[in-house]
C-alpha positions as CSV (number, residue, x, y, z in Angstrom):
1,M,0.0,0.0,0.0
2,T,1.1,3.5,-0.6
3,S,2.9,5.2,2.2
4,L,2.3,9.0,2.3
5,K,4.7,11.6,3.4
6,V,2.6,13.9,5.6
7,L,3.4,17.3,7.3
8,I,1.2,18.4,10.1
9,C,1.5,22.0,11.1
10,G,0.6,22.4,14.9
11,G,1.6,20.3,17.9
12,G,-1.4,20.7,20.1
13,C,-4.0,18.2,20.4
14,A,-5.7,17.7,17.0
15,G,-2.4,17.4,15.1
16,P,-0.7,14.8,17.2
17,A,-4.2,12.9,17.3
18,L,-4.1,12.7,13.5
19,A,-0.4,11.7,13.6
20,Y,-1.3,8.9,15.9
21,W,-3.7,7.2,13.4
22,L,-1.6,8.0,10.3
23,S,1.7,6.7,11.7
24,K,-0.2,3.6,13.0
25,C,-1.1,2.9,9.3
26,G,2.4,3.2,8.1
27,H,2.6,6.7,6.8
28,Q,5.6,8.9,7.3
29,V,4.4,11.8,9.6
30,V,6.3,15.0,10.6
31,V,4.7,17.4,13.1
32,V,6.1,20.9,13.0
33,E,5.5,23.1,16.0
34,R,6.6,26.8,16.1
35,F,7.2,26.8,19.9
36,P,10.7,25.8,20.9
37,S,9.5,22.8,22.9
38,L,6.5,20.8,23.5
39,R,3.6,23.3,24.3
40,A,2.4,21.2,27.4
41,S,0.5,24.2,29.0
42,G,-2.8,25.7,28.9
43,A,-6.1,25.6,30.9
44,Q,-8.6,22.9,31.7
45,I,-10.2,21.2,28.8
46,D,-12.5,18.1,28.6
47,L,-13.6,15.2,26.4
48,R,-17.3,14.5,25.8
49,A,-19.6,12.4,23.8
50,Q,-17.9,11.0,20.7
51,G,-14.6,12.2,21.9
52,I,-14.6,9.7,24.8
53,E,-15.2,6.8,22.2
54,I,-12.2,8.0,20.1
55,V,-9.7,7.8,22.9
56,K,-11.1,4.4,23.8
57,R,-10.3,3.4,20.2
58,M,-6.9,4.9,20.4
59,G,-6.2,2.8,23.5
60,L,-5.5,5.9,25.6
61,L,-8.4,5.9,28.0
62,D,-6.7,4.3,31.0
63,V,-3.6,6.8,30.8
64,I,-5.9,9.7,30.4
65,R,-7.8,8.6,33.5
66,T,-4.7,8.9,35.5
67,K,-4.4,12.5,34.6
68,L,-7.9,13.7,35.1
69,V,-8.8,16.8,37.2
70,D,-11.0,15.8,40.2
71,E,-13.7,18.5,39.6
72,V,-16.8,17.3,41.4
73,G,-19.1,19.9,39.9
74,F,-20.2,23.5,39.3
75,S,-21.6,26.0,41.8
76,F,-23.0,29.5,40.9
77,V,-22.3,32.1,43.7
78,D,-23.4,35.6,44.5
79,S,-21.1,38.5,45.3
80,Q,-20.9,37.2,49.0
81,G,-19.7,33.8,47.8
82,R,-23.1,32.2,48.7
83,V,-24.1,29.2,46.6
84,K,-27.2,29.7,44.5
85,A,-27.2,26.5,42.5
86,T,-24.9,23.5,42.1
87,I,-24.8,21.1,39.2
88,M,-22.8,17.9,40.0
89,A,-20.7,16.0,37.6
90,N,-22.1,12.9,36.1
91,K,-19.3,10.3,36.6
92,S,-21.4,7.3,36.2
93,G,-20.2,6.4,32.8
94,K,-23.8,6.7,31.5
95,G,-25.9,9.4,30.0
96,A,-25.2,13.0,29.2
97,Q,-22.4,14.9,30.8
98,S,-23.2,18.0,33.0
99,L,-21.2,21.3,33.0
100,T,-18.3,19.2,34.4
101,S,-17.4,16.3,32.2
102,E,-16.4,12.9,33.5
103,F,-13.0,13.6,31.6
104,E,-11.7,17.0,32.7
105,I,-7.9,17.2,32.0
106,M,-5.3,19.9,31.8
107,R,-4.4,20.7,28.3
108,G,-0.7,20.3,29.0
109,D,-1.4,16.7,30.4
110,L,-3.3,15.7,27.3
111,V,-0.7,17.1,25.0
112,R,2.0,15.0,26.8
113,V,-0.2,11.8,26.6
114,L,-0.4,12.4,22.8
115,Y,3.2,13.1,22.4
116,D,4.2,10.0,24.5
117,A,1.9,7.9,22.4
118,T,3.4,9.1,19.0
119,K,7.0,10.2,19.6
120,D,8.5,6.8,18.6
121,N,6.7,6.8,15.2
122,V,6.4,10.5,14.4
123,K,9.1,13.1,13.8
124,Y,8.5,16.2,15.9
125,V,10.4,19.4,14.9
126,F,10.0,22.3,17.4
127,G,10.9,26.0,17.0
128,K,10.1,26.0,13.3
129,K,7.1,27.2,11.3
130,V,5.7,27.0,7.8
131,E,6.3,30.3,6.0
132,Y,4.6,29.4,2.8
133,H,3.8,26.5,0.5
134,E,3.4,25.7,-3.2
135,Q,1.5,22.7,-4.6
136,D,0.8,21.0,-7.8
137,E,-1.1,17.8,-8.5
138,Q,1.6,15.6,-7.3
139,Q,3.1,17.2,-4.2
140,V,3.2,20.1,-1.8
141,M,6.5,22.1,-1.6
142,V,6.9,23.6,1.9
143,Y,9.3,26.4,2.9
144,F,10.2,26.8,6.6
145,S,11.2,29.6,8.7
146,D,14.8,28.4,9.1
147,G,15.2,28.6,5.3
148,S,14.9,24.9,4.6
149,S,12.2,23.4,2.4
150,D,10.9,19.9,1.6
151,Y,8.3,18.0,-0.4
152,F,5.3,16.3,1.1
153,D,2.3,14.3,-0.3
154,L,-0.1,16.5,1.8
155,L,0.0,19.4,4.3
156,V,-2.3,19.5,7.3
157,G,-3.1,22.8,8.9
158,A,-3.8,22.0,12.7
159,D,-2.5,25.4,13.8
160,G,-5.6,26.7,15.7
161,Q,-8.2,29.4,15.2
162,G,-5.5,31.8,13.9
163,S,-4.3,29.3,11.3
164,R,-1.8,30.7,8.9
165,I,-2.4,27.6,6.7
166,R,-6.1,28.4,6.5
167,Q,-5.3,31.9,5.5
168,A,-3.1,30.8,2.7
169,I,-5.8,28.5,1.1
170,L,-8.9,30.8,1.6
171,T,-10.5,32.0,-1.7
172,P,-10.2,35.0,-2.0
173,P,-7.3,35.3,0.4
174,N,-8.8,38.3,2.3
175,T,-12.0,36.2,3.3
176,N,-12.9,36.7,7.0
177,P,-13.3,33.3,8.5
178,Y,-14.6,34.4,11.8
179,K,-18.1,34.7,13.4
180,R,-17.6,37.1,16.2
181,L,-19.6,36.3,19.4
182,G,-18.9,39.6,21.2
183,V,-17.1,38.0,24.1
184,H,-13.5,38.2,25.3
185,I,-11.8,35.8,27.8
186,A,-8.8,35.8,29.8
187,Y,-7.4,33.0,32.0
188,Y,-4.4,32.5,34.3
189,F,-3.3,30.6,37.3
190,V,-3.2,31.8,40.9
191,P,-2.1,30.3,44.1
192,R,-4.7,28.0,45.7
193,T,-6.2,29.0,49.0
194,Q,-7.9,26.7,51.6
195,D,-11.3,28.1,50.4
196,D,-10.7,26.9,46.9
197,T,-12.6,23.6,46.7
198,D,-12.8,20.9,44.0
199,T,-16.2,22.3,43.0
200,S,-15.8,25.1,40.5
201,H,-17.4,28.5,41.2
202,M,-18.9,30.9,38.8
203,Y,-20.0,34.5,39.5
204,H,-22.1,36.7,37.4
205,C,-21.8,40.5,37.7
206,A,-23.4,43.3,35.9
207,G,-21.9,44.7,32.8
208,G,-21.7,41.4,30.9
209,R,-18.9,40.0,33.2
210,V,-18.4,36.6,34.6
211,I,-15.7,35.2,36.9
212,M,-14.9,31.5,37.1
213,R,-12.6,29.7,39.6
214,R,-11.6,26.1,39.2
215,S,-8.9,24.2,40.9
216,H,-6.8,21.5,39.3
217,N,-4.2,20.7,41.9
218,Q,-3.4,21.4,45.6
219,E,-1.2,24.4,44.7
220,Q,-3.0,26.2,41.9
221,S,-6.4,27.5,40.9
222,Q,-7.5,28.7,37.4
223,V,-9.2,32.1,37.0
224,Y,-11.4,32.8,34.0
225,L,-12.7,36.4,33.2
226,F,-15.3,36.6,30.6
227,L,-16.4,39.9,29.1
228,R,-19.3,40.5,26.8
229,D,-18.3,43.6,24.7
230,G,-18.6,43.6,21.0
231,S,-16.6,46.8,20.4
232,E,-14.4,46.6,17.4
233,E,-11.5,48.3,19.2
234,L,-11.2,45.2,21.5
235,Q,-10.7,42.8,18.6
236,S,-7.0,43.5,18.7
237,L,-6.6,43.3,22.5
238,S,-4.9,39.8,22.3
239,K,-2.3,41.3,20.2
240,A,-1.5,44.1,22.6
241,P,1.6,43.9,24.9
242,L,1.1,41.6,27.9
243,E,1.2,44.3,30.5
244,Q,-1.4,46.4,28.6
245,Q,-3.8,43.3,28.5
246,K,-3.4,42.7,32.1
247,E,-4.1,46.3,32.9
248,F,-7.2,46.3,30.6
249,W,-8.7,43.3,32.6
250,S,-7.9,44.8,35.9
251,Q,-9.7,48.0,35.1
252,R,-12.8,46.3,33.7
253,F,-13.1,44.0,36.7
254,A,-12.0,46.3,39.4
255,D,-15.6,46.7,40.9
256,A,-16.9,43.3,40.0
257,G,-17.2,42.0,43.6
258,W,-16.8,38.5,45.0
259,Q,-13.1,37.5,44.8
260,A,-12.2,40.0,42.1
261,P,-9.7,41.8,44.4
262,R,-7.8,38.6,45.1
263,F,-7.7,37.4,41.5
264,L,-6.7,40.8,40.1
265,G,-4.0,41.1,42.7
266,D,-2.4,37.9,41.3
267,I,-2.8,38.9,37.7
268,K,0.3,41.1,37.7
269,T,2.7,38.3,38.7
270,T,1.2,35.2,37.0
271,D,3.2,33.4,34.4
272,N,0.3,31.8,32.6
273,F,-1.9,34.7,31.5
274,Y,-3.6,34.3,28.1
275,C,-6.3,36.4,26.5
276,Q,-8.4,35.8,23.4
277,E,-11.5,36.9,21.6
278,V,-14.3,34.2,21.4
279,V,-15.0,33.4,17.9
280,Q,-16.1,30.6,15.6
281,V,-14.3,29.7,12.5
282,R,-16.7,29.2,9.6
283,I,-15.4,28.6,6.1
284,N,-17.0,27.0,3.0
285,S,-14.3,24.3,2.4
286,W,-11.7,22.7,4.6
287,Y,-9.3,21.9,1.9
288,K,-7.7,23.0,-1.3
289,G,-5.7,20.5,-3.5
290,R,-3.3,18.7,-1.2
291,V,-3.7,21.0,1.8
292,V,-6.5,20.2,4.5
293,L,-7.5,21.9,7.7
294,L,-8.1,20.1,11.0
295,G,-9.7,21.0,14.4
296,D,-10.0,24.7,15.3
297,A,-8.1,25.8,12.0
298,A,-11.1,24.3,10.2
299,H,-14.1,24.7,12.5
300,C,-13.4,26.3,15.8
301,A,-16.6,26.1,17.6
302,S,-15.7,28.4,20.6
303,P,-15.3,27.6,24.3
304,F,-19.0,28.0,24.8
305,S,-19.6,24.7,22.7
306,G,-17.9,22.6,25.3
307,M,-16.8,20.5,22.4
308,G,-13.6,21.9,21.0
309,T,-11.3,19.2,22.1
310,T,-13.8,16.4,21.2
311,G,-14.2,18.1,17.7
312,G,-10.5,18.0,17.2
313,F,-10.3,14.4,18.1
314,V,-13.3,13.3,16.0
315,G,-11.9,15.3,13.0
316,A,-8.5,13.7,13.3
317,Y,-10.2,10.3,13.3
318,V,-12.4,10.9,10.4
319,L,-9.6,12.5,8.3
320,A,-7.2,9.6,9.1
321,G,-9.8,7.1,8.1
322,E,-10.6,8.6,4.8
323,I,-6.8,9.3,3.9
324,N,-6.1,5.7,4.7
325,R,-9.0,4.4,2.6
326,H,-8.0,6.7,-0.4
327,R,-4.3,6.8,-0.2
328,D,-4.0,7.2,-4.1
329,D,-6.9,9.7,-4.3
330,L,-6.6,12.5,-1.7
331,A,-9.2,14.6,-3.5
332,Q,-11.8,11.9,-2.6
333,A,-10.5,11.5,0.8
334,F,-10.8,15.2,1.7
335,A,-14.2,15.5,0.1
336,N,-15.4,12.4,2.1
337,Y,-13.9,13.9,5.3
338,E,-15.8,17.2,4.9
339,E,-19.0,15.5,3.8
340,K,-19.0,13.2,6.9
341,L,-17.8,15.7,9.4
342,R,-19.7,18.8,8.5
343,P,-23.0,17.8,10.0
344,F,-21.2,17.2,13.3
345,V,-19.5,20.5,13.2
346,N,-22.8,22.3,12.3
347,E,-24.2,20.8,15.4
348,L,-21.3,22.0,17.5
349,Q,-21.6,25.6,16.2
350,K,-25.2,26.0,16.9
351,M,-25.3,29.0,19.2
352,S,-27.8,31.7,19.6
353,P,-27.2,35.3,20.6
354,T,-29.8,34.8,23.3
355,G,-27.6,32.0,24.8
356,V,-24.5,34.3,24.9
357,R,-26.6,37.0,26.6
358,L,-27.9,34.5,29.2
359,F,-24.2,33.5,29.9
360,A,-23.1,37.0,30.6
361,P,-26.1,39.3,31.5
362,E,-25.8,42.9,31.4
363,T,-27.9,43.9,34.5
364,Q,-28.5,42.6,38.1
365,W,-32.1,42.1,37.1
366,A,-31.1,39.6,34.4
367,I,-28.7,37.9,36.8
368,R,-31.6,37.5,39.3
369,W,-33.7,35.8,36.7
370,L,-30.8,33.6,35.7
371,C,-30.8,32.2,39.2
372,I,-34.6,32.0,39.5
373,L,-35.1,30.1,36.3
374,R,-32.0,27.8,37.1
375,I,-31.0,28.1,33.4
376,P,-27.6,26.5,33.9
377,D,-29.3,23.5,35.6
378,L,-31.8,23.3,32.7
379,L,-29.0,23.4,30.1
380,A,-27.2,20.6,31.8
381,R,-30.3,18.4,31.9
382,I,-31.2,18.7,28.2
383,S,-27.6,18.2,26.9
384,S,-27.3,15.3,24.7
385,D,-24.7,12.4,25.3
386,E,-24.3,12.1,21.6
387,K,-24.2,15.5,20.1
388,G,-27.1,16.0,17.7
389,G,-27.6,12.3,17.3
390,W,-24.6,12.3,14.9
391,K,-23.1,8.8,14.8
392,L,-19.4,8.3,14.8
393,P,-18.2,6.7,11.4
394,D,-16.4,3.3,11.8
395,Y,-12.9,2.8,10.6
396,P,-12.0,-0.5,12.1
397,E,-8.9,-0.8,10.0
398,L,-7.4,2.1,12.1
399,Y,-7.9,0.6,15.5
400,S,-7.6,-3.1,14.8
401,I,-3.9,-2.9,13.6
């Protein structure tokens, strides 16, 4: 059978998940990551629904279980820290997940699991990026940031919601791939205190602001700041100097209440600060010639979906299955990949403006109704354990090897 030479741009979760399947099937896989070492950092993520079945088929479920964050549920609190509602995690192994998944894990831990599972069969290149590429009907010529170049049978863009590979293949090139949701998020780590329990806390305050605290070990807690503000001038906030970003969030949340003084006091010294605009990536096609997109680069659903990591794992599995079945006809493989996965992605990206407003209300009156109607509890109860009824395709040739 034909062995393909594959370059995957991006060493996060989706790219190495694809590398796992392709290398297992005998393909030559290179993962290039622009960071100088394994980027085993980031906030808490989770696996849900079809994503759990994928890691079972990968044979990684047991090792992932050893890395899980022991989050027991979610509580909604008022400005005095008094609990107004609590939604416990469903860890029964049956039925729909709640706001806390049975498989909560730190991004860095999941990245390490994938790296350890692939490093012996996949070549990883760190501190290097794809500058540009050229392709014809036979190959893709890739030019790297260190001045080197090489030929590949296909190039996979798994380089996140700001994907440069995606920008290179969009037609026309200046097409805007983003659906903006009018929300910005910052997260960082702070020292854990004795009051920080294994139940996460969420606090809503006026002005479209939300503060969330969750703890992943005995030394640290994570802080998430959400701000609903669709101002155009904020769209470049994540590109501003780090100190300017921190100052912006400190000013906007200075009068928020609850534990804002504690969290903002730690924002100046934290080493893990990250800020981004919450967007969805929506484009008409996920491939062009021998270049194909994967995960957030193709179809970022935003953190509000709760299915970003699962979407990346599912996409990697489907793409690998189609590439393996159509090694000599990549155009057919990519067309099948998009046809099969697009209905799933459409479900992940279903999001109404009303839902965003309910998450981050503007007024105290709206916050009171949020508690009275127990909307978070209602959303957890009606969530499906198999998103949209979409059935995971079966590629037994992948996991029976």
